[in-house]
N, C-alpha and C positions, 0 to 999 in steps of 0.2 A: 783052108780056113785062115783068114787074116785076123790079126789082132794088133792093138796099139802097143808099141814097145814101152816098157817102164822107163820114165825119164831118169837119166843119170844125174849125179850131183852137179857135174860140170855144165850140163846143158839145161838144167831146170830153171835157173834164173832167166836165161834168154827166152825159154819157152813161156814162162809166166809173163815176162815183160811184153811179149808179142800177143798174148791172149787178151780178149776183151775184158774190160774192167767189170768186176762184180758190182752189184748194187746192194750193199748191206743196209741201206736205209730206204724207206719209201715215204714220200710226202703226197698229200692230196694233189692229184693231177699230174704227178711225175711219172714218166715212163720208166719201166724197169729195164736196165741194161742186161746184156747177156752175161752169164757167169763163165768162169774158167772151167775147162773140162774136169770131170770128177777125178780122173787119175792124177792130174797135176795138183789139184787141191789136196788129195791124200798124200802125195809125195811131199808137198810143202810142209804139211803137218808132221809127217814122219821125220823130216829133216830139221824140225824145230823152228821153222819160219813162223813169224807171228801173223802173217797175212799172205795172201796170194797176190797182193798188189806190190809189184816189184819194179824198182827203177833199174834199167839195164846197166850192166857193167860198162862203164865209160869214164874217161878222165874228166869230162867237162860237158856241161850244158851251157849255163851262163850264170854269172854272179848276179847281175842286176844292180840297181842303185843302192846307195846308202849303207854300205857295210862299214862298220867300225868294230874294233875289238875292245870292249870295256873290261875284259879279263874278269868277268863275273861268272864263277862256277856256281850255278844254282839251278834247281829244278823249277821253281816258281819264278817266272820272269814278268809277271803282270804289273808289279809295283802299283797296285790299286787301280789299274785301268778298268773302266767299266766295259762290260760286254758278256757274251755267252761264253761260259767256261769251256775250255778245250784242253784235253790231255793228248799230247802228241808223243807217240812212240816211234822212234827211228831205229831200225835194226840194221847194223852194218855187218855185211858178210862178204866173203870172197866169192870168186866165180864158181867154186865147188860147194857153195852154201855153208861154209864154215864160219862161225861167228868170229868177229874181230874184237876181242876183249880189249878194253883200254883205248879204243879209238876215240879221238876227240870230235865231238859234233857241236858246231855253232849254229844257232838259228837266229833270224831277225825278221821282223814283220811290221806292218803298219798297224795302228790302233783302229778302233771302230769307225773313226772318221777319216781314215786314210793318211794319218800323219806318222812318219817315222821319228824316232827319237834321235837326238844328236846333231840336227842340221837346222839351218835357217830356211826361211822361204818355203815353209810347208803349207799345204792346203790349196784349194782351188784358186784362192785369191793371193797365194804366196804371202800370207800375213801372219803365219805362225812360226815362231822361233823356238825350236826345241833343243838348241845348243846346250850341251852339258847334261842333258837328260839321257837315261839309259833304259827306259821301259821297253819291254818286249824284245829284249836281247839277252842272250845267255849262252853258256857253255855247259855241256855235260860230258862225262867220260862214260863210254859204253861198259856195261856190266859183263859178267862172264858169258852171257848169251848174246853179246853184241848190241844190247838195247840201251839207248839213251832216251830218257823220259823228260818231257817238259810240261809244266802246267802253264797255260797261256790263255788267251781268249781267241775266239773265232776272229780271223782278220777281216778288216773292212776292205775298201777298195779305193783306188784313185784313178784319175783320168788316164785312159790309154792302156790299162792293164786289167786283166781278170783277177779274181781272188787268188792269192798265193802266199806261200811262206818260203823264205829263202833259207838255204842251209849250206854248210861246208863240212866236209869230213877231212880230218888230218890223221895221217899215220906217220910215226917217226919224225914229227916236227915238220912235215911237209904236206902241202895240200894235194890230195889225190882226187877229190871230187868236189865240185861246186855246182849247185843246181837249185831247183825250186820244186815245191810241193803244191799240187793243185787240188781243189775241192769241188764237190758237185754243184753245178749251177743252180739246181732246184733248191738245194738246202741254203745256199748263199742268198738267193732271192727271198726265200721264206724268212730268214733271219733279218735281212735288211728292211723288210716291210713290216715285221711284227715287233722287233725289239727297239725300244726308244733310243738306246745308245748308238744305233746305226742309222737313225732317221736323218735324211738329208733332202733338201729341196730338189736337187737334180737327180736324174736317173743314170744308172751305169751305162757307159758307152761301149764296154768291151766284155764279152762273155768268153767262155772257154774255147768255143768254136772259131772265134775271130781273133784270138790272141796268138801272135806269132810264136811266142816262147812256149806256150802250152802245146802248140802244134809240133814244134821242134822237139820238145821233151818226150812226147808220145804218151800212149795210154798208161805205161808203167809209172808215170810220175803222179798219178792220181791216188791220193790216200784212200784206203778203206776206212769208212767212218760209220760209227754206230752211236745210237743215243742211249744214255743212261739217265737216271733220275735227276742228277745234279750237273751233268756235263755231257759233252760229246767226247768220244774217244776216236782218235785218228791214228792210223798205223801205216807205215811204209817200210818195205825192205829195200835197202840200198846196197847193191852189189858194187864193190870197188875193185880196182886193179891196183895192187900195192906198188907196182912199178911205175904207175902213171904220175905225172906232175902237172899241175894246173898252170896255164900261161895267162898273161894279162889280157889277151885278145878276147873280144866278144862279150864285154860287159856293158852295163848301162841301159839295159833293155826296158826303157820306160816310155817309149814314144807312142804316138797315136796308133791305136789299134794294134799294138804290139809290134810295130815295125822294127826290123832288125838292121843293125849297122853293117857296114861292109866288113867281111871277115878279116880279123886280125887288126882292124883299125879302130879309131875312136868312134863313139856314137855320132851320128849326124846331128846337126843343130837341133836342140830342143828334145833330144832323146836320152838325156841323162837321168830321167826320173820324172816325177810330177813337176810339170811346168819347166822342164829342162834344168832341174836343179843340179847340185853337185853330185859327183859319183864317188862311191867308196872304192878303195884300191887295196890290193892284197900284197904283202911282201912275199919274197921268195920262200922264206921259212917262217914258221910260227912256233914260238916256244910254248910248250904245254904249261898251263897255269898251275900254280901251287894249289893243292886240294886239301890242305890240312884244315 
């Protein structure tokens, strides 16, 4: 008689990252995705993981455009920006599912109309200057369960990319993971069509299935998301390798249809972000901010 072996702590993250993404929300006309096996779900709950949606243990996916470090340790990063409220929980764990208390997590994203803060030449017509602004950026330190929580808005979109949120994880003042979080296309489309803050004359040109970075990141980079009365709650477990260090190669992934630059080199012409704008860069080390 055969049976399925119980997942160990060390291989659980990899098993979950390879499993199909569950569909914790349903919208009219949306197809339900397959869920992860019951034994993996039970094991994840037993080991204190906040979701079965897991980003695989890896030193890098891609940074993407427009990273700056405003050194703002805050849970609420909205700064009054209009949009659907979203609470994002990122749980940082090691390969054996142990929480990394005190890990620094940075996130940054565009607003409902697709504009990042802190840069000139934003928008489809490159006519928005957000230099000096810091909305939708922030830092949190993980609690004893490895969880960093942010209050934000559901991100909008910009030409050449699907809906996403950028994040970095730092351990011991060095970057060990930089990647992106993706969200369900059905929910994004529903919000963009129904909520006035997201209304735009043009249609999205890139979905999850045609975005090169989403494909590269894999199923584990999709957040589990559920609806509450006053907001959506998104959750992702991020497995990190404490010995890994992020390198400068492979950033600026903002080109048409998610095109990727040559490995280890700068982005091709026009792929630094919306309309080929400037790219954020990361230093070798990152000093943890004061949290007093």
